[in-house]
N, C-alpha and C positions, 0 to 999 in steps of 0.2 A: 581593437578588442573592446569588450564591454563588461561592465559590472552591473548587476541587477539587484533589486530588493524583492524578496518573496514574502508575502504575508504569512503570518503564523498560521499553521494548519490546525483545524479542529476536526476531529472525527466524532461523529455522533453515532448513537447506535442502539439497536436492540432488535432482536428476533432470535428465534431458536429453531434449528432444523428446518428453516424455511427453504423451500425448493420451488422455484418459479419455472414452469414449463413454458416454452415458446417455440413457435414454428417459424419465426422470422429469421432472416439471414443473419449470420454472425458478422461482427464488425471487421472492417478491413485491417489486416495486420501486415507487418513487415516479414516477408518470408525469410526464414533462416533456420539453421539447425541448432538444437540445444540438447545437451546431455540430459537423460531422463532423471527426474526427481525420484526420491524414495517415496513409496506409497504413504499417503496421509494416515496417521495414527492419532486419534483423538487424545489419548492419554499422554502421548509423546508431546503434544502441543502444550498441555497443562504443565507438565514437568519442565519443559524447555523454556517456557515463557514466564510462568508465574510461581513455580515451585509448589508451595503448600496452600491449597485452596481453603484449608480449615482455618487459616489466619484471616480470611476475608470477612467483611461485615455484610449483613443482610442489606439489600437495597431494593427500592421499587423504581419503576420506570416512570418518569415525568414526561408525558407526551407533549406538554406545552413547550418545554425547553429541550426535549430530546436528550435528557440526562438521567443518570441513575442516582438516586438520593437515599442516603442512610438516615436512620432515625435521629442521629445527632446533627443532621443537616449538611453533612459532607456531600458535595456534588461531584460525581464522576462522569467522565465521558469515555467511551470505549476507545482505548488507545490503539494506535498502529493499524487502523483501517480507515478507509474513506467509503462513504455510501453514496455514490452518484445517484441522482434522481432524474427521471425523465420529466421534461417540461410538458405540462398539460396545455390544453387549448386556451385556457384563461391566463397562461403565462406563469402559473404557480408550479412549484416543484411538488411531485407526488411522494417524495421520500418520507416525510414525517407521517403522512397518512398510512403509507404502506407498513412502516415500522410498527405503528400503533396497532394496525390490523393483525400483524404477525403475533404480537404479544397477547392481544385479546383472544387470539385463537388457541392460546395455551394457558388456560386459567390455572393449571396445576404447576406452572413453572415457578421455581424458586431461584432467585437471583442473589448473588453475593458479588462483592468487588473488593479488590486489593489495589493499592497504589502501584502504578507502573513507573511513576516519576513524581517530581515535586509539583505542588499546586502552581498554576499559572497566574498571570496578573489579573485574570478575571475571577479568581477564586475557584477555579475548576481543576480537578485532579485527574490526570490521565490514569485510567484504570484497566486492570485485567478483570474482565467480568466472567463469572462462572455461572453455569446454569445446570440445574438438576430438576428432576420431576418428582422428587420425594426423598425421604431419608434413606431409602434402600438403593437409590440410583447414584452412580458415580457422577461427580460434577465434571462437566466438560467446559472448555474455554469457548465462550460465546463468540469471540472474534473468529476463531477457527471455523465454527459452524456457519457463521455468516459468509465467510469466504468460500466454504465448501458448497454452500447453497447458491452462490453467485449473486448474493445480495450486496456484497461489499468487495472492494479491492484492497490488497495489501499496501499499506502506507507506512513504511518503517520510520519509527521515531525513537523507540526505546528498546526494540528487540535486539538481543545479541545474536550471534551467528546461528546457534542451534534453534532458537526461537524463530528466526527469520526463515530457516529451512523448512520448519514445520508449517508456518503460515503460508509460505510460498507453495508448498505441496498441496495445501488445502485449496488455494486459489487455482492451481494447475488442474486439480480434479474437476472443478467447476468449468474451467475454460475448455478442457478436452471434451466434456460432456455437453457443452453449450447450455449450462444451467443458468437460470436467472438472467442477469444482465448480459452474460456472454452469448445468449441466444437472441439478443435484440439488436436492432440497428441504432437505437438511441437509448441512452446517451452513448456516444462513442468512447471506448475505453483505450484503444491502442492506435497510435499514430506512427507513420513512417517519417523519419527525419529526412528522407530523400525528397519529401514533398512539403517543404516548409509552409507553403501557402495554405495547406490543409489545417494548420494550427490557428487560422484566423479567428475561428469561433471558440477557441479553447482557452483564451486568456482568463486567468483566475480559476481555472478548473484543475483538479488533480487528475493526471492521466499517465499512461504508460507510453513511452516513446522508444522505438527500436530503429537502429540504423548503424552505419559504419562511421567510425571516427576518421576524419580526413587528415587532421593535423592537431598538434598540441601547442599550447602557448603558455607563457609564464611571465608574470611581473613579480615585483617584490611581495605583493600582498595576495595575488590571485593566480589560480591555475585555470586554464581554459581547455575544454574539449570541443574542438570545432568539427561540425558535421557537414561542412561545405566549404567552398573556396572563398566565399564572399560573406564575411561576418555581419555585414549590414542587413542581410536578408535571410541568411541560412540559420539553422538551429545550432544553438551553443549551450554548453553546460559549464558552469563556473563553480569553483570551490575555493575556500580560503586557503592560502598557503600554509596557515597554521594547522589546518586539518589534514595536510598531505601525509604525515606519518601514520595517522589513524587509518586513512583510506588505503595506504600501501600495505599496512599490516593485514587488513581484511582481504585485499586482493591477493596478497602473498599466499594465502591458504590454498589458492587454486593456481599458483604459479605466475601471477601477473604483478605488475606495478603500473603506476600511472604512466611512467615513461615508455612502457612497452605497448600501450593501447592504440597507438597510431595504426590505422588499417584494420582494427578489430571491430567486429559487430557486437554491439552491446545493447542492453536494455536499461533505460533510466526512467524512474518514476518520480513525479513531483508536480508542483503547481506551476503552470505555464504562465510566463510573463511575456509581454510583447514590447520589447525595447530594442531597436536595431535588429529586428527579426525575433522569432520565438526563442525562448531560453528557459532554463531551469537552474536552480541552485542545488548543489549536492551538499546536504547538511548531515546526512547519516550514511555511513559506508554501505549499508544494505540497500540503498536506493539503486546502486549500480551493480549490474550483473553482466559478465562477459558471456556472450551466447555461443561463440565458436569455441569448441573444446580444445584446451591445451593440456591440462591434466585432469584427472577424474574429478578432483574437487571433493567437497563434502558430500557424502552419500551419492557420488557419481554425478553431481551437478557441477557444471562449469559456471561458477559464480564466485563472488567474493565470499 
């Protein structure tokens, strides 16, 4: 069995109601059935994730650093999303240029931000970013709008259960409509754990993996979710044994525990590491979703 180290994740961000149309084929996904999500509701996302947007501070977008900056100098990044970028012919990511273009296309946009968690070691604060187009317009959660437009993918870090449901519903809307990144072949967003070699180019990238858990393992400090019979090459998920109770509490809302996941089809999202085969670390319970339905779960979704 193996333990891995995953680099700290940073989500950068900005854009509003961006909707990228594409006629390219959708990325390959692991075929499975999932209970339907509740329809995405913009104001539900605001209430579930951030509460009161009136407590947020005005910010502007710094395109050089891909951050939101307040007048007092506080620097925010958009929490709980990742914004995968396609690689251009010169080897550079197009993410920052695209984000800047989206914002420049909305000169009337007013942005505010509220902390989603504590400041990190780089002096950056994960934030819930709100966007409105004037004093008469309701502020919406920018992360949800980016997910709904297919510009970003959900990357749980601070979201509670209700917030995660709302953001996952926004992402599902984009996925079903093949909006933005979901209508392109690159960057690849979803991988099958049944094909571990397909992760060879994904190391260091935040992706979604889907597949069946073959076996479970446990040591004094670590739990293992094994997606194949040979851990040296197959996909593996690890979590700290100290996090087991928190994960079980989340899974329990839809009738599961870690000990009952053997043989179940799941979705796990996170940063891919390549050490004795591809692997991810489960740091937040909302990274893990059970796809085959056991109980209705929250809003009819089979997930934690």
